C-alpha positions as a Markdown table, in Angstrom:
| # | Residue | x | y | z |
|---|---|---|---|---|
| 1 | Unk | 72.1 | 95.3 | 80.2 |
| 2 | Unk | 73.3 | 92.0 | 81.5 |
| 3 | Unk | 73.3 | 91.6 | 85.3 |
| 4 | Unk | 76.7 | 90.8 | 86.8 |
| 5 | Unk | 77.0 | 87.5 | 88.6 |
| 6 | Unk | 77.2 | 87.9 | 92.4 |
| 7 | Unk | 79.5 | 86.0 | 94.7 |
| 8 | Unk | 79.3 | 86.7 | 98.4 |
| 9 | Unk | 81.5 | 85.6 | 101.3 |
| 10 | Unk | 82.3 | 86.7 | 104.9 |
| 11 | Unk | 85.8 | 87.8 | 105.7 |
| 12 | Unk | 87.3 | 87.7 | 109.2 |
| 13 | Unk | 88.7 | 91.0 | 110.5 |
| 14 | Unk | 89.1 | 92.4 | 114.1 |
| 15 | Unk | 87.6 | 89.1 | 115.4 |
| 16 | Unk | 84.3 | 89.6 | 113.4 |
| 17 | Unk | 82.9 | 88.5 | 110.1 |
| 18 | Unk | 82.4 | 91.1 | 107.4 |
| 19 | Unk | 80.3 | 90.5 | 104.3 |
| 20 | Unk | 82.2 | 91.0 | 101.0 |
| 21 | Unk | 80.4 | 90.5 | 97.6 |
| 22 | Unk | 82.2 | 90.3 | 94.3 |
| 23 | Unk | 80.8 | 91.0 | 90.8 |
| 24 | Unk | 82.3 | 91.1 | 87.4 |
| 25 | Unk | 85.2 | 89.4 | 85.8 |
| 26 | Unk | 87.6 | 92.3 | 85.2 |
| 27 | Unk | 91.1 | 92.2 | 86.6 |
| 28 | Unk | 91.2 | 95.7 | 87.9 |
| 29 | Unk | 89.7 | 96.0 | 91.4 |
| 30 | Unk | 87.0 | 98.5 | 92.2 |
| 31 | Unk | 86.0 | 98.7 | 95.8 |
| 32 | Unk | 82.5 | 99.9 | 96.5 |
| 33 | Unk | 81.1 | 101.3 | 99.7 |
| 34 | Unk | 77.4 | 101.7 | 99.2 |
| 35 | Unk | 75.0 | 104.4 | 100.4 |
| 36 | Unk | 73.1 | 104.5 | 103.8 |
| 37 | Unk | 70.0 | 103.0 | 102.2 |
| 38 | Unk | 71.9 | 100.3 | 100.2 |
| 39 | Unk | 70.1 | 101.4 | 97.1 |
| 40 | Unk | 73.4 | 101.2 | 95.2 |
| 41 | Unk | 73.4 | 97.4 | 95.4 |
| 42 | Unk | 70.5 | 97.1 | 93.0 |
| 43 | Unk | 71.5 | 99.9 | 90.7 |
| 44 | Unk | 72.3 | 99.1 | 87.0 |
| 45 | Unk | 75.4 | 101.4 | 87.4 |
| 46 | Unk | 77.1 | 98.5 | 89.2 |
| 47 | Unk | 76.4 | 96.1 | 86.2 |
| 48 | Unk | 78.0 | 98.7 | 83.9 |
| 49 | Unk | 81.0 | 99.1 | 86.1 |
| 50 | Unk | 81.4 | 95.3 | 86.3 |
| 51 | Unk | 82.1 | 95.2 | 82.6 |
| 52 | Unk | 85.5 | 96.8 | 83.2 |
| 53 | Unk | 86.3 | 95.9 | 86.9 |
| 54 | Unk | 86.1 | 93.2 | 89.5 |
| 55 | Unk | 83.7 | 94.9 | 92.0 |
| 56 | Unk | 84.5 | 94.3 | 95.6 |
| 57 | Unk | 81.5 | 95.4 | 97.7 |
| 58 | Unk | 82.1 | 95.7 | 101.4 |
| 59 | Unk | 79.3 | 95.8 | 103.9 |
| 60 | Unk | 80.6 | 97.8 | 106.9 |
| 61 | Unk | 79.9 | 96.5 | 110.5 |
| 62 | Unk | 76.2 | 96.3 | 111.1 |
| 63 | Unk | 75.2 | 96.6 | 107.4 |
| 64 | Unk | 74.1 | 93.6 | 105.3 |
| 65 | Unk | 75.2 | 90.4 | 107.0 |
| 66 | Unk | 78.3 | 91.9 | 108.7 |
| 67 | Unk | 78.7 | 91.5 | 112.4 |
| 68 | Unk | 78.4 | 94.6 | 114.7 |
| 69 | Unk | 80.0 | 94.2 | 118.1 |
| 70 | Unk | 78.9 | 96.7 | 120.8 |
| 71 | Unk | 82.3 | 98.4 | 120.9 |
| 72 | Unk | 81.9 | 99.8 | 117.4 |
| 73 | Unk | 80.3 | 103.2 | 117.8 |
| 74 | Unk | 81.4 | 105.4 | 114.9 |
| 75 | Unk | 82.2 | 105.5 | 111.1 |
| 76 | Unk | 85.8 | 106.1 | 112.2 |
| 77 | Unk | 85.8 | 102.7 | 114.0 |
| 78 | Unk | 84.4 | 101.1 | 110.8 |
| 79 | Unk | 87.2 | 102.6 | 108.7 |
| 80 | Unk | 89.9 | 100.6 | 110.6 |
| 81 | Unk | 87.9 | 97.4 | 110.2 |
| 82 | Unk | 87.4 | 97.9 | 106.5 |
| 83 | Unk | 91.1 | 98.6 | 105.9 |
| 84 | Unk | 91.8 | 95.3 | 107.6 |
| 85 | Unk | 89.3 | 93.6 | 105.3 |
| 86 | Unk | 91.1 | 95.0 | 102.2 |
| 87 | Unk | 94.3 | 93.7 | 103.6 |
| 88 | Unk | 92.8 | 90.3 | 104.4 |
| 89 | Unk | 91.6 | 89.8 | 100.8 |
| 90 | Unk | 94.9 | 91.3 | 99.4 |
| 91 | Unk | 93.4 | 94.3 | 97.6 |
| 92 | Unk | 96.1 | 96.6 | 96.1 |
| 93 | Unk | 96.0 | 99.4 | 93.6 |
| 94 | Unk | 92.2 | 99.6 | 93.7 |
| 95 | Unk | 89.9 | 102.4 | 92.7 |
| 96 | Unk | 87.7 | 103.0 | 95.7 |
| 97 | Unk | 84.2 | 104.5 | 95.3 |
| 98 | Unk | 81.9 | 105.5 | 98.1 |
| 99 | Unk | 78.3 | 106.8 | 98.0 |
| 100 | Unk | 76.7 | 108.9 | 100.7 |
| 101 | Unk | 77.5 | 107.3 | 104.0 |
| 102 | Unk | 79.9 | 105.0 | 102.1 |
| 103 | Unk | 81.7 | 108.0 | 100.7 |
| 104 | Unk | 82.2 | 109.2 | 104.3 |
| 105 | Unk | 83.6 | 105.8 | 105.2 |
| 106 | Unk | 85.9 | 105.8 | 102.2 |
| 107 | Unk | 87.2 | 109.3 | 103.1 |
| 108 | Unk | 87.9 | 108.1 | 106.7 |
| 109 | Unk | 89.9 | 105.2 | 105.4 |
| 110 | Unk | 91.9 | 107.4 | 102.9 |
| 111 | Unk | 93.1 | 109.8 | 105.6 |
| 112 | Unk | 94.5 | 106.9 | 107.5 |
| 113 | Unk | 96.3 | 105.2 | 104.6 |
| 114 | Unk | 96.0 | 104.8 | 100.9 |
| 115 | Unk | 98.3 | 101.9 | 100.5 |
| 116 | Unk | 95.4 | 99.9 | 98.9 |
| 117 | Unk | 94.1 | 102.8 | 96.8 |
| 118 | Unk | 95.0 | 104.0 | 93.3 |
| 119 | Unk | 92.3 | 106.7 | 93.1 |
| 120 | Unk | 89.2 | 107.7 | 95.0 |
| 121 | Unk | 85.6 | 108.7 | 94.0 |
| 122 | Unk | 83.3 | 110.3 | 96.6 |
| 123 | Unk | 79.6 | 110.6 | 95.6 |
| 124 | Unk | 77.6 | 113.0 | 97.8 |
| 125 | Unk | 79.5 | 112.0 | 100.9 |
| 126 | Unk | 78.6 | 113.0 | 104.5 |
| 127 | Unk | 81.3 | 113.4 | 107.1 |
| 128 | Unk | 82.4 | 116.9 | 107.8 |
| 129 | Unk | 81.1 | 120.2 | 109.3 |
| 130 | Unk | 81.3 | 123.1 | 106.9 |
| 131 | Unk | 79.5 | 125.9 | 108.6 |
| 132 | Unk | 79.4 | 127.3 | 112.1 |
| 133 | Unk | 77.9 | 125.7 | 115.2 |
| 134 | Unk | 74.4 | 126.9 | 114.4 |
| 135 | Unk | 74.5 | 126.4 | 110.6 |
| 136 | Unk | 72.6 | 123.4 | 109.3 |
| 137 | Unk | 75.0 | 121.8 | 106.8 |
| 138 | Unk | 73.0 | 118.6 | 106.6 |
| 139 | Unk | 69.2 | 118.3 | 106.8 |
| 140 | Unk | 67.7 | 116.4 | 109.7 |
| 141 | Unk | 66.8 | 113.2 | 108.0 |
| 142 | Unk | 65.2 | 111.6 | 111.1 |
| 143 | Unk | 63.0 | 114.6 | 111.9 |
| 144 | Unk | 61.6 | 115.5 | 108.5 |
| 145 | Unk | 58.3 | 114.1 | 107.2 |
| 146 | Unk | 58.8 | 111.3 | 104.6 |
| 147 | Unk | 57.4 | 113.3 | 101.6 |
| 148 | Unk | 59.5 | 116.3 | 102.5 |
| 149 | Unk | 62.6 | 114.2 | 102.8 |
| 150 | Unk | 61.9 | 112.5 | 99.5 |
| 151 | Unk | 61.7 | 115.9 | 97.8 |
| 152 | Unk | 65.1 | 116.8 | 99.2 |
| 153 | Unk | 66.7 | 113.5 | 98.2 |
| 154 | Unk | 65.5 | 113.4 | 94.6 |
| 155 | Unk | 65.1 | 115.8 | 91.7 |
| 156 | Unk | 62.3 | 113.4 | 90.5 |
| 157 | Unk | 60.6 | 112.0 | 93.6 |
| 158 | Unk | 58.9 | 109.2 | 91.5 |
| 159 | Unk | 62.4 | 107.7 | 91.2 |
| 160 | Unk | 62.7 | 107.4 | 94.9 |
| 161 | Unk | 59.4 | 105.7 | 95.8 |
| 162 | Unk | 60.0 | 102.2 | 97.2 |
| 163 | Unk | 57.2 | 99.6 | 97.6 |
| 164 | Unk | 58.3 | 97.8 | 100.8 |
| 165 | Unk | 55.1 | 95.8 | 100.8 |
| 166 | Unk | 56.3 | 93.6 | 97.9 |
| 167 | Unk | 59.8 | 92.9 | 99.4 |
| 168 | Unk | 60.7 | 89.5 | 100.8 |
| 169 | Unk | 60.9 | 89.3 | 104.6 |
| 170 | Unk | 64.7 | 88.7 | 104.7 |
| 171 | Unk | 65.4 | 91.8 | 102.6 |
| 172 | Unk | 63.1 | 93.9 | 104.9 |
| 173 | Unk | 65.0 | 92.6 | 108.0 |
| 174 | Unk | 68.3 | 93.7 | 106.4 |
| 175 | Unk | 66.9 | 97.2 | 105.6 |
| 176 | Unk | 65.7 | 97.6 | 109.2 |
| 177 | Unk | 69.1 | 96.5 | 110.5 |
| 178 | Unk | 70.9 | 98.9 | 108.2 |
| 179 | Unk | 68.7 | 101.8 | 109.4 |
| 180 | Unk | 69.3 | 100.9 | 113.0 |
| 181 | Unk | 73.1 | 100.9 | 112.4 |
| 182 | Unk | 73.0 | 104.1 | 110.4 |
| 183 | Unk | 71.3 | 105.9 | 113.3 |
| 184 | Unk | 73.6 | 104.4 | 115.9 |
| 185 | Unk | 76.8 | 105.6 | 114.1 |
| 186 | Unk | 75.5 | 109.0 | 112.9 |
| 187 | Unk | 73.2 | 110.3 | 115.6 |
| 188 | Unk | 75.8 | 112.2 | 117.7 |
| 189 | Unk | 77.7 | 114.1 | 116.5 |
| 190 | Unk | 75.1 | 114.4 | 113.7 |
| 191 | Unk | 76.4 | 112.9 | 110.4 |
| 192 | Unk | 80.0 | 114.0 | 110.7 |
| 193 | Unk | 83.3 | 113.4 | 112.5 |
| 194 | Unk | 84.5 | 116.8 | 113.9 |
| 195 | Unk | 88.1 | 115.8 | 113.2 |
| 196 | Unk | 87.7 | 114.6 | 109.6 |
| 197 | Unk | 87.8 | 118.0 | 107.9 |
| 198 | Unk | 91.2 | 118.7 | 109.4 |
| 199 | Unk | 92.5 | 115.3 | 108.1 |
| 200 | Unk | 91.3 | 115.4 | 104.5 |
| 201 | Unk | 94.6 | 117.0 | 103.4 |
| 202 | Unk | 96.2 | 113.6 | 104.1 |
| 203 | Unk | 94.5 | 112.0 | 101.0 |
| 204 | Unk | 97.3 | 111.6 | 98.5 |
| 205 | Unk | 95.6 | 109.8 | 95.6 |
| 206 | Unk | 93.7 | 111.4 | 92.6 |
| 207 | Unk | 90.2 | 112.2 | 93.9 |
| 208 | Unk | 86.9 | 113.0 | 92.2 |
| 209 | Unk | 84.0 | 114.4 | 94.2 |
| 210 | Unk | 80.7 | 114.1 | 92.4 |
| 211 | Unk | 77.4 | 115.7 | 93.4 |
| 212 | Unk | 73.8 | 115.8 | 92.3 |
| 213 | Unk | 73.0 | 119.4 | 91.5 |
| 214 | Unk | 69.6 | 119.1 | 93.2 |
| 215 | Unk | 70.7 | 117.4 | 96.4 |
| 216 | Unk | 68.7 | 119.1 | 99.1 |
| 217 | Unk | 70.1 | 116.9 | 102.0 |
| 218 | Unk | 73.7 | 118.1 | 101.5 |
| 219 | Unk | 73.9 | 120.8 | 98.9 |
| 220 | Unk | 76.6 | 121.2 | 96.1 |
| 221 | Unk | 78.0 | 124.1 | 98.2 |
| 222 | Unk | 78.8 | 121.5 | 100.9 |
| 223 | Unk | 80.4 | 119.3 | 98.2 |
| 224 | Unk | 82.6 | 122.1 | 96.9 |
| 225 | Unk | 83.8 | 122.8 | 100.5 |
| 226 | Unk | 84.5 | 119.0 | 100.9 |
| 227 | Unk | 86.6 | 118.9 | 97.6 |
| 228 | Unk | 88.6 | 122.0 | 98.6 |
| 229 | Unk | 90.0 | 120.2 | 101.6 |
| 230 | Unk | 91.4 | 117.4 | 99.5 |
| 231 | Unk | 94.6 | 118.3 | 97.6 |
| 232 | Unk | 94.1 | 118.4 | 93.9 |
| 233 | Unk | 90.5 | 117.0 | 94.1 |
| 234 | Unk | 88.2 | 117.5 | 91.1 |
| 235 | Unk | 84.6 | 118.5 | 91.7 |
| 236 | Unk | 81.7 | 118.0 | 89.3 |
| 237 | Unk | 77.9 | 118.0 | 89.5 |
| 238 | Unk | 75.3 | 115.9 | 87.7 |
| 239 | Unk | 72.3 | 117.7 | 86.3 |
| 240 | Unk | 68.7 | 116.8 | 87.3 |
| 241 | Unk | 69.9 | 114.6 | 90.1 |
| 242 | Unk | 69.6 | 114.7 | 93.9 |
| 243 | Unk | 71.4 | 112.8 | 96.7 |
| 244 | Unk | 71.7 | 109.6 | 94.6 |
| 245 | Unk | 72.9 | 110.8 | 91.1 |
| 246 | Unk | 73.9 | 107.3 | 90.1 |
| 247 | Unk | 70.3 | 106.2 | 90.5 |
| 248 | Unk | 68.5 | 109.2 | 89.0 |
| 249 | Unk | 70.9 | 109.7 | 86.1 |
| 250 | Unk | 73.0 | 106.5 | 85.6 |
| 251 | Unk | 74.2 | 107.3 | 82.1 |
| 252 | Unk | 75.3 | 110.9 | 83.1 |
| 253 | Unk | 77.0 | 109.4 | 86.2 |
| 254 | Unk | 78.9 | 106.9 | 84.1 |
| 255 | Unk | 80.0 | 109.6 | 81.7 |
| 256 | Unk | 81.2 | 111.8 | 84.6 |
| 257 | Unk | 83.2 | 109.0 | 86.2 |
| 258 | Unk | 84.2 | 107.0 | 83.2 |
| 259 | Unk | 87.4 | 108.8 | 82.1 |
| 260 | Unk | 88.6 | 109.2 | 85.6 |
| 261 | Unk | 88.5 | 105.5 | 86.5 |
| 262 | Unk | 89.1 | 104.0 | 83.0 |
| 263 | Unk | 85.7 | 102.6 | 82.3 |
| 264 | Unk | 85.4 | 100.7 | 79.1 |
| 265 | Unk | 82.9 | 102.3 | 76.7 |
| 266 | Unk | 79.8 | 100.2 | 75.8 |
| 267 | Unk | 79.3 | 99.6 | 72.1 |
| 268 | Unk | 77.2 | 102.5 | 70.6 |
| 269 | Unk | 73.6 | 101.6 | 69.8 |
| 270 | Unk | 72.5 | 102.3 | 66.2 |
| 271 | Unk | 69.3 | 104.2 | 65.7 |
| 272 | Unk | 66.5 | 102.6 | 63.6 |
| 273 | Unk | 67.4 | 104.9 | 60.7 |
| 274 | Unk | 71.1 | 104.0 | 60.9 |
| 275 | Unk | 70.3 | 100.3 | 61.0 |
| 276 | Unk | 68.1 | 100.7 | 57.9 |
| 277 | Unk | 70.8 | 102.6 | 56.1 |
| 278 | Unk | 73.4 | 99.9 | 57.1 |
| 279 | Unk | 71.2 | 97.1 | 55.7 |
| 280 | Unk | 70.6 | 99.1 | 52.5 |
| 281 | Unk | 74.3 | 99.6 | 52.0 |
| 282 | Unk | 75.0 | 95.9 | 52.7 |
| 283 | Unk | 72.4 | 94.9 | 50.0 |
| 284 | Unk | 73.9 | 97.3 | 47.5 |
| 285 | Unk | 77.4 | 95.9 | 48.1 |
| 286 | Unk | 76.0 | 92.4 | 47.7 |
| 287 | Unk | 74.4 | 93.3 | 44.3 |
| 288 | Unk | 77.6 | 94.9 | 43.0 |
| 289 | Unk | 79.5 | 91.9 | 44.1 |
| 290 | Unk | 77.1 | 89.5 | 42.4 |
| 291 | Unk | 77.3 | 91.6 | 39.1 |
| 292 | Unk | 81.0 | 91.7 | 39.3 |
| 293 | Unk | 81.2 | 87.9 | 39.8 |
| 294 | Unk | 78.7 | 87.3 | 36.9 |
| 295 | Unk | 80.7 | 89.6 | 34.6 |
| 296 | Unk | 83.9 | 87.7 | 35.5 |
| 297 | Unk | 82.3 | 84.4 | 34.6 |
| 298 | Unk | 81.0 | 85.7 | 31.3 |
| 299 | Unk | 84.4 | 87.2 | 30.5 |
| 300 | Unk | 86.1 | 83.9 | 31.3 |
| 301 | Unk | 83.7 | 81.9 | 29.1 |
| 302 | Unk | 84.2 | 84.3 | 26.2 |
| 303 | Unk | 88.0 | 84.0 | 26.6 |
| 304 | Unk | 87.9 | 80.2 | 26.5 |
| 305 | Unk | 85.7 | 80.2 | 23.4 |
| 306 | Unk | 88.0 | 82.7 | 21.6 |
| 307 | Unk | 91.1 | 80.6 | 22.5 |
| 308 | Unk | 89.3 | 77.5 | 21.2 |
| 309 | Unk | 88.5 | 79.1 | 17.8 |
| 310 | Unk | 92.1 | 80.4 | 17.5 |
| 311 | Unk | 93.3 | 76.9 | 18.1 |
| 312 | Unk | 91.1 | 75.5 | 15.3 |
| 313 | Unk | 92.3 | 78.1 | 12.8 |
| 314 | Unk | 95.9 | 77.0 | 13.4 |
């Protein structure tokens, strides 16, 4: 799959500079708010989406190369800034897609206004409290041992292993900064806005909520409760996937989201057997065409000779 060309810039909003990256050449805008670990940025799913859309990838305050003033303390604060960013770059009638923490951010934006949105896709988002005060809706990601957390995040833990030792220094610096910002915004109250659940009814665009069926950090039951709060929202799960279904099962993810957002279908790949059959059929047609052409020439020569003899008899 071809990798979409990346074009990055920093947009002014609220007196700060926010990183905005564009990929793809499509006319239809698709705004992306990536996950808390920024794994989405290197996912082949984005290259597939870039075939149909112009991707607009916004790094919230404190993520990527975006500024993070001290007065910004919550995802709710980030939502107002990101709305200003979309206004600054004149985004209208866009599909908005958020993953994990980015899904929470997209939901916070949508309850305020959807004037830039045409539809909304939320993939395993955080952001609300489903159970009672003593119910653990979301696993404590900062308390659990790394191997235990990996097992909760992924259906296949091998797909989640990252070799930080081979990464360039600049990328490691951004990862560390992202994690610091993540903890700052989500530590207290833990991974949710107590007011968001009561505001979700304000989302007035078609909404799809997708969930990995093996997500152990925030389970599908949490996802169903989330979807129920959004009027008319559709809910679907992706098999054999955890908290990052677009990374574990990219093809299944694209099938699940494709019809909803109007994703162009990639040309179907022919199997080896189908290719051989196609070549055989082409050769047979070529032979038939050659015989037909040869018969036509023979018939033409015979006709000319017959006409010549007839002329002599006269």
